N, CA, C and O of each residue as an XYZ file, in Angstrom:
548
protein
N       0.758     -1.160      0.000
C       0.000      0.000      0.000
C       0.828      1.268      0.000
O       2.052      1.270     -0.133
N       0.096      2.314      0.154
C       0.690      3.646      0.158
C       1.327      3.941      1.508
O       0.913      3.432      2.549
N       2.381      4.808      1.443
C       3.082      5.213      2.666
C       2.186      6.180      3.411
O       1.629      7.094      2.802
N       2.034      6.001      4.709
C       1.150      6.832      5.502
C       1.788      8.136      5.949
O       2.954      8.401      5.655
N       1.013      8.951      6.663
C       1.470     10.236      7.199
C       2.373      9.966      8.398
O       2.157      9.038      9.178
N       3.380     10.804      8.511
C       4.329     10.646      9.616
C       3.615     10.911     10.921
O       2.819     11.845     11.016
N       3.886     10.111     11.918
C       3.234     10.237     13.210
C       3.909     11.260     14.110
O       4.959     11.796     13.757
N       3.320     11.536     15.267
C       3.871     12.470     16.255
C       5.122     11.856     16.881
O       5.249     10.634     16.957
N       6.074     12.739     17.345
C       7.278     12.209     17.983
C       6.922     11.426     19.226
O       5.944     11.723     19.913
N       7.726     10.430     19.501
C       7.500      9.593     20.669
C       8.131     10.180     21.917
O       8.710     11.265     21.871
N       8.025      9.485     23.010
C       8.606      9.893     24.291
C      10.112      9.668     24.220
O      10.578      8.648     23.711
N      10.900     10.682     24.764
C      12.360     10.554     24.759
C      12.771      9.387     25.629
O      12.150      9.101     26.653
N      13.824      8.721     25.205
C      14.346      7.597     25.970
C      15.258      8.064     27.087
O      15.538      9.259     27.178
N      15.722      7.188     27.923
C      16.629      7.487     29.024
C      18.048      7.717     28.521
O      18.339      7.526     27.340
N      18.928      8.131     29.433
C      20.325      8.383     29.088
C      20.989      7.081     28.685
O      20.688      6.013     29.218
N      21.898      7.197     27.731
C      22.605      6.020     27.257
C      23.812      5.696     28.119
O      24.068      6.365     29.120
N      24.536      4.690     27.737
C      25.750      4.278     28.442
C      26.857      5.284     28.124
O      26.966      5.747     26.988
N      27.698      5.632     29.144
C      28.792      6.587     28.969
C      29.782      6.029     27.961
O      30.118      4.845     27.982
N      30.245      6.915     27.069
C      31.189      6.500     26.035
C      32.618      6.445     26.548
O      32.888      6.751     27.709
N      33.535      6.049     25.662
C      34.956      5.951     26.009
C      35.565      7.352     26.107
O      35.054      8.307     25.522
N      36.667      7.453     26.859
C      37.393      8.722     26.990
C      38.056      9.032     25.655
O      38.626      8.149     25.014
N      37.975     10.303     25.241
C      38.549     10.721     23.966
C      40.040     10.995     24.061
O      40.638     10.900     25.133
N      40.633     11.337     22.920
C      42.063     11.663     22.856
C      42.332     12.990     23.572
O      41.444     13.831     23.709
N      43.585     13.157     24.026
C      44.012     14.392     24.680
C      44.086     15.494     23.631
O      44.585     15.272     22.528
N      43.591     16.677     23.974
C      43.623     17.814     23.055
C      44.984     18.489     23.033
O      45.894     18.109     23.770
N      45.111     19.503     22.170
C      46.358     20.254     22.064
C      46.535     21.145     23.293
O      45.560     21.578     23.907
N      47.807     21.414     23.642
C      48.117     22.279     24.775
C      47.726     23.712     24.440
O      48.021     24.202     23.350
N      47.072     24.373     25.364
C      46.651     25.757     25.161
C      47.767     26.735     25.468
O      48.833     26.348     25.946
N      47.516     28.010     25.189
C      48.502     29.047     25.486
C      48.433     29.401     26.968
O      47.402     29.225     27.617
N      49.544     29.899     27.488
C      49.610     30.279     28.899
C      48.771     31.531     29.098
O      48.904     32.504     28.356
N      47.921     31.500     30.087
C      47.050     32.637     30.368
C      47.757     33.703     31.174
O      48.787     33.438     31.794
N      47.205     34.922     31.170
C      47.750     36.022     31.952
C      47.353     35.897     33.410
O      46.488     35.101     33.774
N      47.998     36.695     34.227
C      47.714     36.663     35.663
C      47.199     38.028     36.092
O      47.911     39.026     35.983
N      45.982     38.075     36.572
C      45.419     39.288     37.145
C      45.479     39.208     38.667
O      44.544     39.606     39.361
N      46.580     38.693     39.165
C      46.675     38.422     40.599
C      47.448     39.505     41.344
O      47.810     39.304     42.503
N      47.711     40.654     40.707
C      48.381     41.748     41.398
C      49.888     41.666     41.396
O      50.530     42.426     42.120
N      50.481     40.786     40.623
C      51.936     40.647     40.595
C      52.525     41.600     39.556
O      53.182     41.159     38.612
N      52.295     42.906     39.724
C      52.801     43.895     38.790
C      54.269     44.179     39.073
O      54.724     44.098     40.214
N      55.003     44.515     38.012
C      56.396     44.907     38.186
C      56.432     46.237     38.938
O      55.595     47.110     38.711
N      57.398     46.381     39.825
C      57.505     47.590     40.635
C      58.926     48.112     40.624
O      59.882     47.367     40.413
N      59.042     49.392     40.852
C      60.342     50.040     40.876
C      60.367     51.035     42.025
O      59.510     51.915     42.112
N      61.348     50.897     42.904
C      61.519     51.835     44.019
C      62.945     51.701     44.527
O      63.531     50.620     44.491
N      63.490     52.803     44.995
C      64.824     52.721     45.585
C      64.966     53.737     46.704
O      64.298     54.771     46.724
N      65.851     53.414     47.628
C      66.206     54.304     48.720
C      67.697     54.129     48.950
O      68.175     53.013     49.152
N      68.431     55.241     48.918
C      69.888     55.170     49.005
C      70.402     56.226     49.977
O      69.694     57.170     50.325
N      71.640     56.048     50.402
C      72.278     57.001     51.306
C      73.759     57.085     50.959
O      74.325     56.178     50.350
N      74.362     58.177     51.354
C      75.805     58.327     51.186
C      76.406     58.492     52.580
O      75.911     59.275     53.391
N      77.465     57.753     52.845
C      78.090     57.808     54.166
C      79.391     58.603     54.151
O      79.958     58.878     55.208
N      79.866     58.974     52.974
C      81.078     59.788     52.863
C      80.678     61.260     52.897
O      79.618     61.640     52.400
N      81.528     62.070     53.482
C      81.251     63.502     53.522
C      81.617     64.149     52.197
O      82.672     63.871     51.627
N      80.744     65.007     51.718
C      80.972     65.875     50.575
C      81.506     65.158     49.340
O      82.707     65.179     49.071
N      80.613     64.529     48.600
C      81.020     63.870     47.353
C      81.529     64.893     46.334
O      81.361     66.099     46.517
N      82.146     64.403     45.273
C      82.692     65.281     44.236
C      81.591     66.151     43.637
O      80.427     65.756     43.567
N      81.994     67.343     43.208
C      81.040     68.308     42.663
C      80.775     68.074     41.179
O      81.619     67.538     40.461
N      79.581     68.487     40.729
C      79.162     68.521     39.325
C      79.079     67.161     38.639
O      79.091     67.082     37.410
N      78.995     66.106     39.419
C      78.756     64.769     38.863
C      77.677     64.100     39.713
O      77.476     64.487     40.864
N      76.982     63.105     39.167
C      75.965     62.419     39.983
C      76.567     61.856     41.271
O      77.668     61.306     41.271
N      75.835     62.003     42.347
C      76.284     61.439     43.627
C      76.165     59.923     43.543
O      75.112     59.388     43.197
N      77.244     59.248     43.861
C      77.227     57.784     43.881
C      76.961     57.356     45.326
O      77.865     57.316     46.161
N      75.711     57.041     45.586
C      75.308     56.656     46.935
C      75.884     55.282     47.237
O      75.623     54.317     46.519
N      76.667     55.198     48.300
C      77.365     53.945     48.594
C      76.584     53.024     49.535
O      77.050     51.928     49.845
N      75.426     53.443     49.982
C      74.616     52.581     50.846
C      73.240     52.407     50.207
O      72.458     53.354     50.124
N      72.959     51.199     49.760
C      71.681     50.883     49.131
C      70.754     50.336     50.212
O      70.981     49.241     50.726
N      69.722     51.084     50.557
C      68.762     50.636     51.563
C      67.712     49.724     50.935
O      67.278     48.749     51.549
N      67.306     50.050     49.699
C      66.354     49.226     48.956
C      66.520     49.549     47.479
O      66.752     50.700     47.108
N      66.401     48.522     46.634
C      66.488     48.717     45.188
C      65.521     47.750     44.512
O      65.939     46.833     43.805
N      64.224     47.964     44.735
C      63.161     47.117     44.184
C      63.178     47.208     42.666
O      63.003     48.292     42.110
N      63.384     46.103     42.000
C      63.459     46.074     40.544
C      64.874     46.235     40.022
O      65.129     45.950     38.852
N      65.813     46.689     40.866
C      67.209     46.842     40.456
C      67.439     47.978     39.474
O      68.379     47.914     38.682
N      66.603     49.025     39.502
C      66.700     50.087     38.506
C      67.611     51.239     38.920
O      67.910     52.110     38.103
N      68.057     51.256     40.184
C      69.059     52.246     40.592
C      70.431     51.648     40.334
O      70.722     50.539     40.780
N      71.278     52.382     39.612
C      72.626     51.924     39.282
C      73.614     52.605     40.227
O      73.863     53.805     40.107
N      74.171     51.849     41.156
C      75.082     52.410     42.152
C      76.388     52.880     41.524
O      77.028     53.788     42.055
N      76.794     52.292     40.419
C      78.038     52.690     39.759
C      77.914     54.071     39.131
O      78.821     54.894     39.259
N      76.805     54.333     38.457
C      76.615     55.627     37.790
C      75.955     56.660     38.701
O      76.067     57.861     38.455
N      75.271     56.207     39.748
C      74.521     57.114     40.610
C      73.200     57.540     40.001
O      72.605     58.528     40.432
N      72.732     56.795     38.989
C      71.508     57.179     38.283
C      70.426     56.118     38.417
O      70.704     54.924     38.526
N      69.176     56.591     38.406
C      68.011     55.719     38.333
C      67.657     55.570     36.865
O      67.535     56.566     36.152
N      67.492     54.337     36.407
C      67.119     54.054     35.023
C      65.681     53.562     34.998
O      65.384     52.488     35.520
N      64.789     54.335     34.397
C      63.375     53.976     34.365
C      63.147     52.812     33.407
O      63.480     52.899     32.226
N      62.584     51.734     33.915
C      62.228     50.576     33.102
C      60.715     50.395     33.033
O      60.212     49.671     32.174
N      59.993     51.052     33.935
C      58.533     50.944     33.994
C      57.959     52.353     33.872
O      58.049     53.131     34.821
N      57.370     52.700     32.726
C      56.817     54.047     32.564
C      55.760     54.346     33.625
O      55.007     53.462     34.034
N      55.718     55.592     34.060
C      54.718     55.980     35.047
C      55.083     57.274     35.732
O      55.998     57.979     35.308
N      54.359     57.586     36.799
C      54.585     58.790     37.585
C      55.404     58.403     38.815
O      55.049     57.473     39.540
N      56.495     59.121     39.041
C      57.415     58.822     40.135
C      57.555     60.038     41.051
O      57.492     61.182     40.602
N      57.747     59.768     42.340
C      57.979     60.807     43.342
C      59.419     60.680     43.812
O      59.833     59.615     44.270
N      60.182     61.759     43.702
C      61.574     61.777     44.138
C      61.714     62.781     45.270
O      61.117     63.857     45.241
N      62.506     62.418     46.260
C      62.771     63.318     47.374
C      64.197     63.098     47.865
O      64.736     61.996     47.770
N      64.800     64.163     48.392
C      66.125     64.024     48.996
C      66.222     64.931     50.216
O      65.605     65.995     50.278
N      67.008     64.483     51.173
C      67.311     65.226     52.390
C      68.815     65.164     52.598
O      69.418     64.096     52.502
N      69.419     66.312     52.885
C      70.863     66.380     53.032
C      71.192     67.111     54.321
O      70.624     68.162     54.619
N      72.110     66.545     55.076
C      72.620     67.202     56.276
C      74.007     67.738     55.958
O      74.842     67.017     55.412
N      74.259     69.009     56.299
C      75.577     69.569     56.056
C      76.085     70.253     57.312
O      75.319     70.735     58.146
N      77.405     70.278     57.413
C      78.052     70.860     58.587
C      79.015     71.948     58.127
O      80.041     71.662     57.510
N      78.673     73.206     58.435
C      79.531     74.354     58.126
C      79.976     74.411     56.673
O      81.113     74.789     56.390
N      79.107     74.045     55.760
C      79.415     74.088     54.326
C      78.246     74.727     53.596
O      77.125     74.765     54.105
N      78.518     75.228     52.405
C      77.461     75.695     51.519
C      77.069     74.538     50.615
O      77.858     73.622     50.383
N      75.846     74.588     50.108
C      75.332     73.466     49.317
C      74.595     73.968     48.084
O      73.830     74.931     48.144
N      74.840     73.301     46.977
C      74.043     73.481     45.762
C      73.855     72.080     45.193
O      74.825     71.425     44.813
N      72.622     71.627     45.135
C      72.334     70.265     44.677
C      71.059     70.292     43.839
O      70.211     71.167     44.014
N      70.933     69.348     42.947
C      69.736     69.321     42.115
C      69.366     67.920     41.697
O      70.164     66.987     41.785
N      68.134     67.795     41.241
C      67.652     66.530     40.693
C      67.580     66.700     39.176
O      66.938     67.621     38.672
N      68.246     65.803     38.465
C      68.390     65.908     37.016
C      67.577     64.814     36.339
O      67.619     63.652     36.744
N      66.831     65.202     35.293
C      66.043     64.255     34.501
C      66.523     64.359     33.057
O      66.358     65.395     32.414
N      67.116     63.280     32.553
C      67.638     63.240     31.176
C      68.537     64.442     30.867
O      68.426     65.053     29.805
N      69.430     64.774     31.811
C      70.403     65.841     31.599
C      69.921     67.239     31.924
O      70.700     68.186     31.821
N      68.667     67.407     32.311
C      68.107     68.727     32.616
C      67.725     68.809     34.094
O      67.090     67.903     34.633
N      68.123     69.912     34.746
C      67.739     70.106     36.137
C      66.228     70.283     36.237
O      65.639     71.082     35.509
N      65.607     69.532     37.142
C      64.177     69.678     37.414
C      63.943     70.470     38.692
O      63.005     71.263     38.768
N      64.788     70.262     39.693
C      64.747     71.077     40.911
C      66.178     71.307     41.375
O      67.065     70.493     41.117
N      66.393     72.435     42.070
C      67.694     72.752     42.653
C      67.464     73.209     44.085
O      66.455     73.838     44.403
N      68.412     72.883     44.931
C      68.364     73.307     46.327
C      69.687     73.984     46.658
O      70.758     73.444     46.382
N      69.604     75.163     47.248
C      70.788     75.902     47.673
C      70.671     76.147     49.172
O      69.581     76.395     49.686
N      71.803     76.077     49.867
C      71.799     76.332     51.305
C      73.121     76.989     51.672
O      74.188     76.436     51.405
N      73.055     78.152     52.278
C      74.246     78.857     52.748
C      74.310     78.698     54.254
O      73.829     79.554     54.998
N      74.890     77.629     54.692
C      74.944     77.306     56.117
C      75.944     78.217     56.819
O      77.098     78.328     56.407
N      75.489     78.858     57.869
C      76.383     79.702     58.660
C      76.520     79.190     60.083
O      77.284     79.742     60.875
N      75.787     78.141     60.408
C      75.833     77.595     61.762
C      76.584     76.284     61.801
O      77.453     76.023     60.969
N      76.245     75.476     62.760
C      76.925     74.211     62.969
C      76.445     73.154     61.983
O      77.214     72.707     61.132
N      75.170     72.746     62.088
C      74.593     71.742     61.189
C      73.326     72.307     60.568
O      72.635     73.125     61.175
N      73.031     71.864     59.360
C      71.822     72.310     58.680
C      71.295     71.158     57.832
O      72.045     70.258     57.457
N      70.005     71.196     57.535
C      69.380     70.171     56.697
C      68.698     70.878     55.529
O      68.008     71.882     55.707
N      68.904     70.337     54.343
C      68.242     70.853     53.143
C      67.513     69.698     52.475
O      67.930     68.545     52.584
N      66.423     70.011     51.783
C      65.672     68.942     51.122
C      65.005     69.466     49.863
O      64.891     70.672     49.644
N      64.569     68.521     49.045
C      63.838     68.851     47.827
C      63.012     67.651     47.408
O      63.338     66.513     47.746
N      61.944     67.907     46.672
C      61.118     66.797     46.178
C      60.358     67.250     44.942
O      60.106     68.440     44.752
N      59.998     66.286     44.108
C      59.222     66.566     42.904
C      58.558     65.293     42.411
O      58.919     64.186     42.808
N      57.585     65.476     41.542
C      56.910     64.357     40.877
C      57.223     64.467     39.392
O      57.089     65.538     38.800
N      57.643     63.352     38.788
C      57.974     63.330     37.364
C      57.257     62.193     36.666
O      57.115     61.102     37.219
N      56.802     62.454     35.441
C      56.266     61.385     34.585
C      57.436     60.876     33.757
O      58.017     61.621     32.967
N      57.780     59.605     33.939
C      58.936     59.025     33.260
C      58.516     57.999     32.221
O      57.507     57.308     32.367
N      59.315     57.923     31.176
C      59.151     56.913     30.135
C      60.292     55.910     30.253
O      61.320     56.207     30.862
N      60.120     54.747     29.686
C      61.164     53.730     29.717
C      62.429     54.300     29.081
O      62.386     54.873     27.993
N      63.556     54.136     29.775
C      64.838     54.634     29.294
C      65.234     55.971     29.877
O      66.391     56.372     29.746
N      64.303     56.685     30.523
C      64.649     57.957     31.160
C      65.616     57.713     32.305
O      65.622     56.646     32.919
N      66.449     58.741     32.586
C      67.373     58.675     33.721
C      67.208     59.928     34.558
O      67.890     60.088     35.571
């Protein structure tokens, strides 16, 4: 005879038997870490010798902290490896001497401090905020 009209769908059957384990897939790429492990740069230095040479960077002989290793004790310069905004400050104690000191950014004075000490001991300081790019000194 003739083929009849298709009937309504039947009731779904139960779950089947679990299949075999498949092959191992390809290794994925290493994901990033949003866990707060950002690179950081900070340093704190001191000089224990009296009156370093004039007109050259002060070579601080006591490294209190050098997070990231960006302060170069040989040259006396900070080398920026992480672009950003940095705060620099210095405090100097002098005894019966005059003082002229400055903070230099890429060969240009950004701040200068002068002190004409006429007494026994005096303290001078300076501070500034600079936006630095990688490679700045």
